[in-house]
C-alpha positions as CSV (number, residue, x, y, z in Angstrom):
1,M,10.2,-15.9,6.3
2,P,8.4,-16.0,2.9
3,L,5.2,-14.1,2.4
4,Q,2.5,-16.0,0.5
5,L,-0.3,-14.0,-1.1
6,D,-3.5,-15.5,-2.6
7,L,-4.6,-13.2,-5.4
8,R,-8.0,-12.7,-6.9
9,P,-8.3,-12.6,-10.7
10,H,-6.9,-9.3,-12.1
11,E,-5.9,-8.1,-8.6
12,K,-3.1,-5.5,-8.6
13,L,-0.1,-5.4,-6.3
14,F,2.6,-2.9,-5.8
15,I,5.8,-4.7,-5.1
16,G,8.7,-2.3,-4.5
17,G,8.4,0.1,-7.4
18,A,6.6,-2.3,-9.7
19,V,2.9,-2.8,-10.4
20,V,2.0,-6.5,-10.8
21,V,-1.4,-7.7,-12.1
22,N,-2.7,-11.2,-11.6
23,G,-4.1,-13.0,-14.6
24,D,-7.6,-14.3,-15.3
25,S,-7.7,-16.9,-12.5
26,R,-6.9,-17.0,-8.8
27,G,-3.2,-17.3,-8.1
28,T,-0.6,-17.6,-5.4
29,L,2.5,-15.5,-5.2
30,T,5.4,-16.1,-2.8
31,I,7.7,-13.2,-1.9
32,L,11.0,-14.5,-0.6
33,N,12.7,-11.3,0.4
34,D,11.8,-8.1,2.4
35,V,10.3,-5.6,-0.1
36,P,7.4,-3.1,0.3
37,I,4.1,-4.8,-0.9
38,L,0.6,-3.3,-1.0
39,R,-2.5,-4.8,-2.3
40,E,-4.7,-2.7,-4.5
41,K,-7.4,-2.5,-1.8
42,D,-4.9,-0.9,0.6
43,I,-3.6,1.7,-1.8
44,L,-4.8,5.3,-1.4
45,T,-4.5,7.8,-4.2
46,E,-3.9,11.5,-3.8
47,D,-7.5,12.1,-5.0
48,G,-8.8,9.7,-2.4
49,A,-6.9,11.4,0.4
50,D,-9.7,13.8,1.0
51,T,-9.6,14.1,4.8
52,P,-6.8,14.9,7.2
53,C,-6.4,11.3,8.5
54,K,-6.4,9.9,4.9
55,R,-3.6,12.3,4.1
56,I,-1.7,10.9,7.1
57,Y,-2.3,7.4,5.6
58,L,-1.1,8.6,2.2
59,A,2.1,10.1,3.7
60,I,2.9,6.8,5.5
61,Q,2.1,4.9,2.3
62,L,4.6,7.1,0.4
63,M,7.2,6.5,3.1
64,Y,6.7,2.8,2.6
65,M,6.6,2.7,-1.2
66,A,9.1,5.5,-2.0
67,P,11.9,5.4,0.6
68,Q,14.1,7.6,-1.6
69,E,11.9,10.5,-0.6
70,L,11.7,9.6,3.0
71,T,12.7,13.0,4.4
72,R,10.0,14.8,2.4
73,Y,7.3,12.4,3.5
74,H,8.4,12.5,7.1
75,Q,8.1,16.3,7.1
76,L,4.6,16.0,5.6
77,Y,3.6,13.4,8.1
78,W,4.7,15.4,11.2
79,S,2.9,18.5,9.8
80,L,-0.3,16.6,9.3
81,I,0.0,15.0,12.8
82,R,0.2,18.4,14.4
83,E,-2.9,19.6,12.6
84,V,-5.0,16.5,13.5
85,L,-3.9,16.6,17.1
86,A,-4.8,20.3,17.3
87,A,-8.3,19.6,15.8
88,A,-9.0,16.3,17.5
89,P,-7.0,15.7,20.7
90,S,-8.9,12.5,21.3
91,T,-6.7,10.9,18.5
92,R,-3.5,11.2,20.6
93,E,-3.3,7.6,21.7
94,L,-3.8,6.2,18.2
95,I,-1.4,8.8,16.7
96,T,1.2,8.0,19.3
97,A,1.1,4.3,18.3
98,I,1.3,5.3,14.6
99,S,4.2,7.6,15.2
100,E,6.1,5.0,17.2
101,A,5.8,2.6,14.2
102,V,6.8,5.4,11.8
103,L,9.9,6.2,13.9
104,A,10.8,2.5,14.0
105,A,10.5,2.4,10.1
106,R,7.6,-0.1,10.5
107,Y,5.5,1.4,7.8
108,Y,3.2,-1.5,7.1
109,P,2.0,-1.7,10.7
110,A,1.8,2.1,10.7
111,L,-0.6,1.9,7.7
112,K,-2.8,-0.6,9.5
113,L,-3.0,1.8,12.5
114,A,-3.6,4.7,10.2
115,S,-6.6,2.7,8.8
116,E,-8.0,2.7,12.3
117,L,-7.4,6.4,12.5
118,I,-9.4,6.9,9.4
119,R,-12.3,4.9,10.8
120,Y,-12.1,6.9,14.0
121,E,-12.1,10.2,12.0
122,K,-15.3,9.0,10.2
123,E,-16.9,8.3,13.6
124,L,-16.0,11.8,14.9
125,V,-17.4,13.4,11.7
126,T,-20.6,11.4,11.9
127,H,-21.1,12.1,15.6
128,A,-20.4,15.9,15.0
129,G,-23.0,15.8,12.1
130,Q,-25.6,14.3,14.4
131,S,-24.9,16.8,17.1
132,T,-25.8,19.8,14.9
């Protein structure tokens, strides 16, 4: 089934290994085959991965966008998961869902779940800061 994207002016997309930039006006792009796609707003850079859960998101993003390095990113992911679970056992249910998606090579849904994990991490840090 084709994927239709409505693009804002100058919005960037990562499609497979290519970076695509929309022109000066709104536009529509239709993708006819199965290829990794991320909108600019969903992309996390290494510099932006400044918390453990953001690093998990980045590892999944790299699995999705650079499948040629899949083994390396899987190793990184499982290492990060162990660290987060040790520090915050309350993340187990969400991490289990993310890991099931990763194991099924469903990286885009895993990214959406990892976004929830980042929000939860922020709540935990905020709550811990208020407790002290």
